[in-house]
Structures are given as C-alpha cells and as structure tokens.
N, C-alpha and C positions, 0 to 999 in steps of 0.2 A: 595374567593373574592367577588363573587356576594352578599353573605350575608353582608358584610361590607358596600357595596354600598346601599344595601336596608335599613340600618339603617339611612342613611342620606338623603334618598329620600322621599318626601311627597307622601302620598297615598291619593286618592280622598275621601272625607269625604262621608260616607254612608247616604243616606237619606231614609225615611220609607214612603211608599205609601200604600193606600187602594184602592181596587177595589170595586166600588159601582154599585148595579143594578139600574134599573129604579125607584124603590121605595126608594133608598137611603140607601138600607141595604148593610152591608159589605160582600163581597163575597171572597175576597183573600187579602194577605198581600204580599208586596215585598219590600226588602231592597236593594238599589242599588245606584250607584253614579249619574245616569242620570234618568230622568223621564221615565217611562215605555211607550211604543208606544201602542196606542189604546185609545178608549173612555172609560170614566168611572173611571180613575185613579185619585186620589186627593192626595196631600202630607199631611202627618199627623205628629204630634209631636212624637208619639210613637206607638208602635204596642201593642194592648192588645186583647188577644184571646177571651175575654168576649164580644167583639164587633162583633164576627163573627155571620153572619145571623140576626144581629140587626141594627137598624138605627145607623149610626155613629153620635156621639154627635158633635155639632157645635164647641165646644171648642177644638175638636181633631184636626181640620184642621189648616193648615198653609196657610197664604195668598200667592197667586201665586207670584213667584219671577219675578222681571222685568229683562228681557235679556238686555244685553247691547252689542252694536255693537263693534267689535274689533277695528274699525276705528272711533274714536272720532272726531267729527266735532268741529272746534271752533265756539264760539258764534259770531254772527255778531253785531257790535257796532252801 
C-alpha cells in the first residue's frame, strides 16, 4: 500500500551544488533538496566531473533564490 501512495506524492526536486575553495576551484559536488550547510557551496546548473579541481565557469552558477516568508503581508495602500 505504501508503494501506491508513493506514486501520488511529490518528491522534493533535487538541486546540484558545488563546493568552492578560496581560489574558486571546485572541490566537491552534492545533489540534495536543500542547500548544504557551510561556506563555499554554490548552486549550479549541472554536475560535470571535468570541473573538479578547476575554476568553476561563471555560466555554471545559478542565481541565488529569493526566500519567501510563509506569511505574506498585504501591501499598504
């Protein structure tokens, strides 16, 4: 029965991240639904192993997502 329910529930979308050192070189990759904790992680379009220990191309980065408050406040007129 659990299998049937799993067909109808949404799974969080996985996002790709790269860990950059102080020189901007890629040290690690991670795929997860939430941003990793710690400094140096940036969100990227895709994971390419050829970027390992090399500078991450600027075109690979995704712009930081704006976080929305769960409680939207109405605009004042």
